[in-house]
Phi, psi and omega in degrees: 000140180290124178267120179255135178242111187192171171238119188299352185276341184274158182304307187287331176287316177299323177304313181294317180297315178294323180294314180291332175291316176300319184281343184062042180270122177302136183204163173233128182271122173254109188287128176243114185286103184292309180297333178277358177077018184293339178291350177255005181287157180300320181298316182286325180297337175289336175274314183223097182294351176281349181059039177239154173237148010270170168225161177219146179228131175227095185065240181265011181255124178242131180238134188236010177238137189301317181289328175294323176296318177299317179298315180294316180298325178295318179291328175291317187279339186259007181302114178074007184231208182288123180250019186296331181285341175206083190300147176275339174304129191297323181284319178296321179292320178298324178295317176296315183299322182295325178287326176298317179291321178296318178301312184292322187272330188237309188289311180304308182301323181289315177298325184297329177300316179294317180299316181296313185291316189261345181242304186291314181300311177299326178298327181267007178084016180254171181251144175299148176257103184298331179296328177293317178296316180300324179289326183274335188306316179300319179293315181299315181294325177294318178293318179297326177295324176302314178292317181299318179295319178296317184283355169283341183255332185227152180294315178245175187301316186254012180148210184265002178237147178291138178227177177294342175295323178296316179297317181296315184285329178286331188300318177294350179252024190289353171230069190295319180290312181297326180280350176058041173293137180281064186291336181298338177283348187227075190298326179290321177295317180296317179297317179301314182293313187281323186264334186244330182266305184300330177282350181299134178305320181295333180279314182298322185283349178251005183278324188299319181297321179296312182295320181297319184281320189257341177233069188298342179269002179273109186284359177278344184287156178219168186292148178278159179235166174212171180127191181290137173193164172268348179214073187298146179240000000 
């Protein structure tokens, strides 16, 4: 069974949890307290010397990047079954892979600025710096337009079926209202998030932990769980 080491509240950890749930990959969640600094402990550094979460271990194989974990989990979960979430066809897979790389290199860093300013800073008793948002906004809107243009042509990011690319790209937006993303400027992106991603069972079951930790005044949140599951939350 795939051993996951993560804290469900972070973007990349929530991405992995929602992804393995979508893929129906058997897994065991090993909770690593991010706010408590457990990702810097000696025990965890033996798994991931980068001191980052998430990580995954399958026997003698250790994976330390969230999108790489999704790719590996997809191959574990799709053996002999439905591979639509991460196609085995080389061209279809390359299409998914390009979006995974784009998310990690471009989309995540831009979205993270909004999350820090509008969610993390208030959580820590600080105030957002609008000048930081103003500086980032042109880049974010340019990246969002790339997605908006793509989603004008396809239902999901990589085609007409949901894939791990959708989970990866949605994850940095997992608190869209609180992060104050200007989604109204990008109607196709907004429709995709609201109508196709947020209703997914794998997305809904991993939302509560994020809201409880990062939006403590949101009474819709509920406690996170851990343990053995085929779709850990």
